N, C-alpha and C positions, 0 to 999 in steps of 0.2 A: 171677483172677490179674494181679498185680500187676509193675508192668514199672519200671525204670529207667533211664535211657539218662546214661552216663557220656559223654566224649569220643568215644570209636572206642566205637561198639556198644551190644547193650543187654543187660541181666539180667532173668530174667522168673520170677519166681514160679509155679511149676504148681500145680494141685489137688494134685499129688502130694505136693508143699513139698520139691519137688527144684526146680533154678531148669535156666534155660537158657542159654544165652548164642551171640549172634548177632550181626552189624556187615554194614554193608551193606561191598559192595566201591565203589574209590574212584573218580569218574570215570565211572561207571559211567551212564548214562542208558537205559531207566528203573532206577531204582536196581535191585541182587541182592544178595540178601540167603545171605550163610552160616552157616551152623548148626553148634554144637559136634558130634562125630561121638557124644558121648552126654552124657545130664542130669549135674547133679551134685548132691550131697548137701547137699554146705557152700557158702555165697556165694564165701567167700572163694578158694574153688576153681575157679570160672566167672573171678572178675576176675582169674587169674594165669593164666588157658588168653587172656582177649580181650588179656591184655597180651602173652601172647609172640604171639599171631597179627599183632597192630599189631605186637610191634618186628619178626620174623620180612619180613611186606610189604615194609615202612620198608629191611632193608638186601636185599631182593629173596632170600630163600631161599625163598619160598612165592610163587606164581603163582595166582590164584583160578579159576577152570575159565571164569569171564567170559570171560579174557585167553586162553583157549586159542586158541578161535578165527584171533584177531591170528600166531598163530604158523602161518605158508608151509610150506608144505610143501617147501619148499628150503631153508629154517633149517633145520630137524625133521633132512630128509634130514644136514645137512652136519655138524649135533651127533650124530648119529647114528656116524656113519663116523670123527668125531674120538675117541667115546667107546666105542669097537667094541672088542673083545676077543677073539684066538678062544681054541681049548679051552683050551692054555698058559696064557693070561692075557696075553699082550703082545698088544699095539697090531696092528691089521694090517700088512699089508705093503701098500708102494710098488705093488705089482703086482696086487696086487688091491682099494686103492682105485683104481687107473687102472682094472679093469674090471667097476668097480660102480659109478662114476661118470660112465659112458654111458647105464646102464639111465635 
């Protein structure tokens, strides 16, 4: 297996001649690795996946599992209530929000 490291993550050529991409989550100790959900047949596809992951991390679109524990239950519940829709696709009514916010 051959491993190439670029500025963000690594690409490994596996014995099957496919490529594995993975990167470390910034700011974690010990290092936490995130692997691509699949292997790639072409190295350029592997590099593209890494580049997209880096962009998504920097833009705040992706939040790795390593940071999941830093989200409190209160923050999760507030986001859930804010984004929740009823069966008609409308935001929850104020009365529903009040009654469930005390739970």
